[in-house]
N, C-alpha and C positions, 0 to 999 in steps of 0.2 A: 551331322556334320556332313555337311556334302563335300568332295572337291568338284570342282572343275574342269572342264577336259586341258585346263594349262595346269594344273596345277599335277594331272597323271602326266602331263610332258613331262613334265620336271623330274618328276618321280620314275620315268620310263630312261631321259638322262643321268639320274644319278647311278641309276642300276645296271643300264650300262644297255640298256635294248633299244630298239629303234619298229617304233611302232608307227603302222599304218593310221592315216584318219580315223579308219574301220574298227581298227582294233585300239586306237585312243575313246573312243565313243561308246565300245565293246565293256572297255578294263575300267570307265568312268562309272558305268553302270553296275559293274559289278563293285568296284569301292565302295559305294550306294550301299549295296547289299550287306557287306559284311560289317560295314561302319551302321548300318541300321539292328544290326545281330547284339555289336560290342553296346549302343544305346541300352537295348534288351535285356543282355545281361547288366548292368551297369546299373538297372532298378530293382537284382535283385536285393531282398533285403539278405541280410548276410548276418545280421544281428547274435549274436553268442555264435557261431562259427568260429572252432578255432583255423588260426593259418597252417598252409602246407609247404611245409620245405622240401624242397628232393636233395637226398640225401649225398654226403661224402660224396667223394669219389671212390674214397677208400672202402667205403660202405658197402658198394654194392655196382660201381662201376668197370664195365672191363678194363684191363689193362692193355695199352699199345703195343701192337708186337708186331711186329716184320715179317714177314711168311717170302719163303720163296714161293718164286715163279720160274716158269721154263722162257727160255728166248726167244719166243714166238710171242710170246701173252707179253717180253715184255716188249720187241717191240713196237706191236700195236700200240700199248698205251704211249710208248714215247713218238710216236711216229701223229698221233692226234693233238701235236703238242706243235700250231706253227711254227715259230721261231728257237731250234734247238741249235745247238752245235755238241752233239757227241750223248754226252750223257745229261750236257747240261739244259734246264731249258727256262725259257723267258718267258714269262708273265707279266699283262701290263701294271702295274702298280697302283694301287689303289685311290689316291688321289689323286693322279693323269686324265688328263681329255684322249681317248680314245682318237688312233689315228684312221681319217676317212680316207 
């Protein structure tokens, strides 16, 4: 499967990426390479190979834990958000078109 430049432009828009024409052309080639590799993987004979599943969270994933940070680090992190009111941070909605 090969993606067209317009397909890649659509993916970029969905990902909220603003790509130049050169970047779109480059990414189109990158996707072609990746999808070509996926095609090769799909041709591998896996007859008799048992499926593998990730372990349940309780069996090996680390629990989420809050950690303390100093005020300077906290302010540095918060300063990276363009829209904020005190400690409240505004992030674009998943299904909203970004403002330009």
